[in-house]
N, C-alpha and C positions, 0 to 999 in steps of 0.2 A: 601271303598277306604282307603288306608293307605299311609304313607310316602314312602313305598317301591314301590308305583305305579309311583313315579316321580324320574327322574335322572337329576340332575343339573350338568353342567360342563362349563368350559371355554376352548377355543381353543387358545393356545399360539404359534401355528405353524407360523414360519417366523418372530417372534418378536425379535427385537434386545434388547441389554442391555438398561435399563432405566425404567422410570415410564410409566405405560400404564393404560388406562381405557378400559376394554374389556367387551363386552356383555356377560351376563350369558345366556347360552343356556339350554333349558329344553326339555326333552322327557317325555311326560305324556299322560294320557288317552285322546284320540281324542274326546270322547263324553262329555267332561267336559269343561265348560268355566272357565278360570282362568287367573290371571294376577299376575306377580311378583311385590311385593312392592318395591324392589330394583332390577333393571335389568342390572346393571353394577358392575364390581369388579375392585378395584384398585390393580394393581400388580407391584411389583418391581423386575426386572430381573437383576441379576449381574453375571458376569463371575467368576466362582470358579477356582482359580489358584491352580495348583498341588503343 
């Protein structure tokens, strides 16, 4: 098993501007029991003006 066996991501679909705590989602081997030490990410979304 290596780090490339795991894919961590956050889904910001539909999020508005502001501060958010979002769950970290993981795709990994189904035959391994594991748990994230930290399972949320702090995200700040701002509107970039042209």
